[in-house]
C-alpha positions as semicolon CSV with decimal commas, in nm:
position;residue;x (nm);y (nm);z (nm)
1;M;0,775;-32,344;7,257
2;K;0,747;-32,022;7,054
3;K;0,968;-31,722;7,118
4;T;0,876;-31,356;7,076
5;T;1,134;-31,085;7,020
6;I;1,048;-30,728;7,113
7;E;1,276;-30,449;6,998
8;L;1,269;-30,134;7,210
9;P;1,429;-29,806;7,101
10;D;1,717;-29,681;7,310
11;E;1,666;-29,377;7,533
12;L;1,802;-29,128;7,273
13;E;1,555;-29,240;7,001
14;R;1,256;-29,218;7,236
15;R;1,339;-28,863;7,339
16;S;1,379;-28,744;6,981
17;A;1,037;-28,888;6,893
18;T;0,863;-28,711;7,185
19;R;0,662;-28,406;7,085
20;E;0,686;-28,082;7,277
21;W;0,368;-27,987;7,471
22;T;0,225;-27,644;7,399
23;P;-0,072;-27,509;7,599
24;L;-0,373;-27,409;7,388
25;G;-0,471;-27,114;7,604
26;D;-0,730;-27,043;7,870
27;V;-1,036;-27,267;7,893
28;V;-1,354;-27,099;8,012
29;F;-1,658;-27,284;8,137
30;T;-1,998;-27,121;8,163
31;G;-2,305;-27,243;8,345
32;E;-2,427;-27,301;8,695
33;G;-2,175;-27,570;8,796
34;L;-2,268;-27,926;8,885
35;T;-2,627;-28,043;8,889
36;Q;-2,765;-28,145;9,229
37;E;-2,739;-28,510;9,123
38;A;-2,375;-28,475;9,013
39;A;-2,282;-28,285;9,330
40;T;-2,340;-28,603;9,533
41;L;-2,122;-28,824;9,308
42;S;-1,754;-28,902;9,350
43;W;-1,503;-28,791;9,084
44;A;-1,466;-29,156;8,980
45;E;-1,843;-29,180;8,919
46;I;-1,845;-28,852;8,724
47;R;-1,554;-28,972;8,505
48;E;-1,735;-29,301;8,441
49;I;-2,050;-29,118;8,327
50;A;-1,846;-28,880;8,110
51;N;-1,655;-29,166;7,945
52;D;-1,979;-29,350;7,864
53;R;-2,096;-29,060;7,645
């Protein structure tokens, strides 16, 4: 039988490696909103289509 050793950092090391989040500013969308086809889809279906692009 083979053994695998995984070393995990302690809590202090993980926190020091975490970057601070800074908002980028306002996001503005232009257009007419969802198409008629997209308006009938669920958010899960819209995400799936967006991720396929």
